[in-house]
C-alpha positions in Angstrom: -12.1 22.9 -8.5 -8.9 20.5 -8.1 -11.0 19.0 -5.0 -14.2 17.5 -7.2 -11.7 15.3 -9.4 -10.0 14.2 -6.7 -13.0 13.3 -4.3 -14.8 11.4 -7.5 -11.2 9.3 -8.1 -11.3 8.5 -3.9 -14.6 7.6 -4.3 -14.0 5.0 -7.3 -11.0 4.2 -5.4 -13.1 3.4 -2.6 -15.6 1.3 -4.7 -12.7 -0.6 -5.9 -11.5 -1.8 -2.1 -15.1 -2.9 -0.9 -15.3 -5.0 -4.2 -11.9 -6.5 -3.3 -13.2 -7.0 0.5 -17.1 -8.7 -0.8 -14.2 -10.9 -2.9 -12.0 -12.0 0.0 -15.4 -12.5 2.2 -17.1 -14.3 -0.3 -13.7 -16.4 -0.9 -13.5 -17.4 2.6 -17.3 -17.9 3.2 -16.7 -15.8 5.9 -19.9 -12.2 6.4 -19.7 -9.9 4.3 -19.0 -7.5 7.6 -15.9 -9.5 8.4 -12.9 -6.6 9.4 -10.0 -6.9 6.8 -6.3 -6.8 7.1 -4.7 -3.8 5.9 -1.1 -3.5 5.6 0.3 -0.1 4.7 4.0 0.7 3.9 4.2 4.4 4.1 7.2 6.1 2.7 9.6 9.0 3.0 8.2 12.9 1.3 5.1 12.5 -0.1 4.3 9.2 -0.2 3.4 8.7 3.6 1.1 12.3 3.5 -0.7 10.7 -0.1 -1.6 6.9 1.3 -2.8 8.7 4.3 -5.3 10.2 2.9 -6.2 7.3 0.6 -7.0 5.6 4.2 -9.0 8.5 5.7 -11.9 7.7 3.4 -11.8 4.0 4.5 -14.2 2.8 6.9 -13.3 0.8 10.1 -13.8 -2.5 8.6 -10.3 -1.9 7.1 -9.1 -2.8 10.6 -6.6 -4.4 12.1 -4.2 -1.8 10.0 -0.9 -2.7 9.8 1.5 0.1 8.8 5.1 -1.1 7.3 8.5 1.8 6.8 12.1 1.7 6.9 13.5 2.0 10.5 15.3 5.3 9.5 12.0 6.8 8.6 10.9 9.0 11.7 8.8 11.1 9.7 6.0 9.2 8.9 5.7 6.7 12.1 5.0 10.9 13.8 2.7 11.4 10.7 0.8 8.0 11.1 0.7 8.3 14.7 -1.0 11.8 13.7 -3.6 10.1 11.8 -4.3 7.7 14.1 -5.0 9.6 17.1 -7.4 11.7 15.3 -9.3 8.6 13.7 -9.3 7.7 16.9 -12.0 10.5 18.1 -13.9 8.7 15.6 -13.6 5.1 15.7 -13.5 4.3 19.6 -11.6 0.8 18.5 -9.1 1.6 16.0 -6.2 -0.9 15.9 -3.1 -0.6 14.5 0.1 -1.5 14.8 4.0 -0.3 14.0 6.5 -2.0 12.2 9.7 -1.2 10.8 12.2 -2.8 7.7 15.5 -2.0 7.2 15.8 0.6 4.2 16.1 -0.5 0.7 18.4 2.1 -0.7 19.4 5.3 0.9 19.5 8.6 -1.0 22.6 8.4 -3.3 23.4 4.8 -2.0 25.4 2.8 -5.3 23.0 0.5 -7.2 25.3 -2.4 -7.1 25.4 -2.1 -3.0 21.2 -1.2 -3.3 20.5 -4.9 -4.7 22.3 -6.9 -1.1 20.4 -4.2 1.0 17.1 -4.9 -1.4 17.7 -8.8 -0.4 18.3 -8.2 3.4 15.1 -6.0 3.4 13.5 -8.9 2.1 14.5 -11.7 4.4 13.9 -9.6 7.1 10.5 -8.8 5.6 8.9 -11.8 4.8 9.3 -13.4 8.7 7.0 -9.8 9.7 4.7 -10.1 6.3 4.1 -14.1 7.9 3.4 -13.2 11.6 0.7 -10.2 10.0 -0.7 -12.3 7.2 -2.5 -8.9 5.9 -5.6 -9.8 4.1 -4.6 -6.6 1.5 -1.6 -4.5 1.0 -2.2 -1.0 0.1 1.0 0.9 -1.6 1.8 4.0 -3.8 5.6 3.9 -4.5 8.5 4.0 -2.1 11.3 1.3 -2.3 10.0 -0.4 1.1 6.7 -1.7 -0.7 8.4 -3.5 -3.4 10.2 -6.1 -0.5 7.2 -6.6 1.6 4.8 -7.3 -2.3 7.5 -10.0 -2.7 7.0 -11.3 1.0 3.2 -11.3 0.0 3.8 -13.0 -3.0 6.1 -15.8 -1.6 3.3 -16.5 1.4 1.1 -16.8 -2.4 3.7 -19.6 -3.8 4.2 -21.3 -0.4 0.7 -21.9 -0.6 0.6 -20.0 2.8 -2.2 -16.6 2.0 -3.0 -15.4 -0.6 -3.1 -11.3 -0.1 -4.4 -9.0 -2.7 -1.8 -6.4 -3.3 -3.3 -2.5 -4.9 -0.8 -0.1 -5.7 -1.1 3.7 -6.4 1.1 4.7 -8.5 1.9 8.9 -6.9 -0.1 11.8 -8.5 3.4 12.8 -9.1 4.0 10.6 -12.2 2.4 11.6 -14.8 4.4 10.2 -17.9 6.6 7.6 -16.5 6.5 4.9 -13.4 8.5 5.0 -10.6 10.7 2.4 -10.0 8.6 0.8 -7.6 5.8 0.5 -10.1 8.2 -0.5 -13.1 8.5 -3.7 -10.5 5.3 -4.2 -9.2 3.2 -3.7 -12.3 3.7 -7.3 -13.4 2.5 -8.8 -10.2 -0.2 -6.7 -8.7 -3.8 -7.4 -8.6 -5.4 -3.6 -9.5 -2.1 -1.1 -10.3 -3.3 2.4 -10.1 -2.8 5.8 -12.4 -3.6 8.6 -11.7 -3.0 10.3 -15.3 -4.5 9.1 -18.4 -0.5 8.7 -20.6 0.6 6.2 -18.4 -2.6 4.6 -19.2 -1.9 4.1 -22.3 1.5 3.0 -21.7 0.6 0.3 -19.2 -2.4 -0.9 -20.5 -2.9 -3.7 -17.5 -3.3 -0.1 -15.0 -6.5 1.2 -14.1 -7.1 4.5 -14.5 -9.4 6.0 -11.9 -8.6 10.0 -11.9 -7.5 12.0 -9.6 -7.5 10.6 -6.0 -5.9 12.4 -3.8 
């Protein structure tokens, strides 16, 4: 029974991403079938598992896929490689890159010192984001997504490129947002939640039900 709501939610997210793709194609006066460069932020714990489930429903039109994760996150790297190896069995011309940035905050790191490490991560992320120049960023809550999304906002402020940011709050967040969510709620183009209580608290959010 749980599979049906998740499938419906995933279908709704796919429709949203297709709408974003159509919007970008029209804005850039490019063919509707033009590929969309996708930047995906992975994170430790269940974040990578959830984001890969979302990616499994996307077509090859979202290519290349640029993955960014913390330099100490070996588990996410292994999961992504396994996912892309299986995807290559269906899409022979599958393209992806793996990119590492310094972690914003380690477990039990003090908040005062985390400010400095976050600033360092932003300085490291900006040239990477500038080089990749994605059309769309898809993230779901790891701390690593904050410097990446801020870097994308800087690209827009500097009139270098407009990057659409789609933030999907983790299924684990039922009544409160994660710290990343509280920050990116104000900067993301589409902010998706999976529980109705969050939609009530955060009117800008889009409630699609369970999608993972």
